Residue, then its C-alpha position, 0 to 999 in steps of 0.5 A: m451509542d450515538q458517539l459509537q455510531k459517529w466513530r463507525k461512520q468515520v471508519n467506514v469513510i476511511d475504509r472507502v478512501l483506503i480501497r479507492t487509493l489502493g485501486k489507484r495504486f494498483n492501476i499505476t503499478g499494473k502499468i509499470q508491470t506491463f512496461k517492465k514485461k514489454n521491455g524485459l525488465p525484472t518485475k521485482h526491484a528490491d532497492r525500490e521496495t526498501d526505499i519505499l519502506k524507509k520513507l514510510s517508516m518515518e510516517i508510521k512512527k509519526q502515527h505511533l503505529p507498529m513497524v510490523l504493520l508497515k512491513k506486513l501490509y506492504k509485503i502484501i501490496f508489493n506482491y499484489s503489484r507484481g501479480q503474485y497474489 
């Protein structure tokens, strides 16, 4: 049980880091959305999203994670970033 508790503590720390990092990301993307709206730019930039996914796909492969995880996770992140949640 001791090892199980250690792993759970590690996961808890990672979860907090993930949430803090998402908060930072959404803070920045909120500024981007405000800028886009103020300047009459479209809120969705499909080429940018595709580029992000391509770059992250290399990292997800290195971590031996399924590509579907990346696509589903970032679909949510992109939608939230555009205020579509």
